[in-house]
C-alpha positions as CSV (number, residue, x, y, z in Angstrom):
1,M,30.9,4.0,-15.5
2,V,29.4,2.0,-12.7
3,D,27.8,-1.5,-13.4
4,V,25.8,-3.8,-11.0
5,L,28.0,-6.9,-10.4
6,R,25.8,-8.7,-8.0
7,L,22.1,-8.4,-6.8
8,R,19.6,-10.0,-4.8
9,A,15.8,-9.4,-4.6
10,L,14.5,-8.8,-1.0
11,D,11.1,-8.7,0.5
12,G,9.0,-5.9,0.0
13,H,10.2,-5.1,-3.8
14,R,13.6,-4.1,-2.6
15,L,16.9,-4.9,-4.3
16,W,20.5,-5.4,-2.8
17,L,23.0,-4.1,-5.2
18,R,26.7,-4.4,-5.4
19,F,28.3,-2.2,-7.8
20,S,31.6,-2.4,-9.7
21,D,33.4,0.3,-7.5
22,G,32.9,-1.8,-4.4
23,N,29.9,0.0,-3.0
24,E,26.7,-1.6,-2.1
25,G,23.1,-0.7,-1.0
26,V,19.4,-1.5,-1.0
27,R,17.1,0.2,-3.3
28,D,13.3,0.3,-2.5
29,C,11.6,-0.2,-5.9
30,A,8.0,0.6,-4.7
31,D,8.2,4.1,-6.3
32,F,8.2,2.9,-9.9
33,L,6.0,0.0,-9.3
34,T,3.1,2.4,-8.9
35,E,3.4,3.5,-12.5
36,T,1.4,1.7,-15.3
37,G,2.5,-0.1,-18.4
38,P,3.0,-3.6,-19.5
39,M,6.6,-3.7,-18.7
40,I,6.1,-2.6,-15.1
41,E,2.9,-4.5,-14.2
42,P,4.5,-8.0,-13.9
43,L,7.1,-6.7,-11.5
44,R,4.3,-6.2,-8.9
45,D,4.0,-9.9,-8.5
46,P,6.6,-10.7,-5.8
47,A,7.4,-14.1,-7.5
48,F,8.2,-12.4,-10.7
49,F,10.1,-9.6,-9.0
50,Q,12.4,-12.3,-7.4
51,R,13.4,-13.4,-10.9
52,V,15.8,-10.3,-11.3
53,F,19.2,-11.0,-12.7
54,V,22.2,-8.9,-14.0
55,E,22.5,-8.5,-17.8
56,D,25.2,-6.1,-19.2
57,G,25.6,-4.6,-15.8
58,A,22.0,-3.7,-15.2
59,P,19.2,-5.2,-12.9
60,T,16.9,-7.0,-15.6
61,W,13.8,-9.2,-15.5
62,P,12.7,-11.9,-17.9
63,N,10.1,-9.6,-19.6
64,G,13.2,-7.4,-20.7
65,F,12.5,-4.6,-18.2
66,D,15.9,-3.1,-16.8
67,L,17.1,-0.4,-14.5
68,D,19.9,2.0,-15.4
69,P,22.8,1.1,-13.0
70,I,24.2,4.7,-13.1
71,N,20.9,6.0,-12.0
72,L,20.6,3.5,-9.2
73,Y,24.1,4.5,-8.2
74,M,23.5,8.1,-8.1
75,Q,20.1,7.7,-6.3
76,L,21.7,5.5,-3.6
77,R,24.7,7.8,-3.3
78,D,22.6,11.0,-3.0
79,A,20.4,9.4,-0.3
80,G,23.5,8.4,1.6
81,A,22.7,4.7,1.2
82,L,25.9,3.2,-0.2
83,T,28.3,1.4,1.9
84,R,31.8,0.5,0.9
85,V,32.5,-3.2,1.3
86,A,35.8,-4.8,1.9
87,A,37.7,-6.7,-1.0
88,E,36.5,-10.2,-1.2
């Protein structure tokens, strides 16, 4: 099981993510922001998108929308977008 330990919202609806196994990567979230629905629409506002936080190992927004950390990890891994970081 892999959780998100830390994250930071970046410009352009991107998230920098550090995972519990010591890997990190940047996920462009533009793809799911094109979908409709009351949970996704607020995330299109850059100020609201910036309010992301980690809850129970998942990126979460104040409206309760969250992203599955395992799927995020696998997407970044499969795209070759994960980097191993040195121990802090």
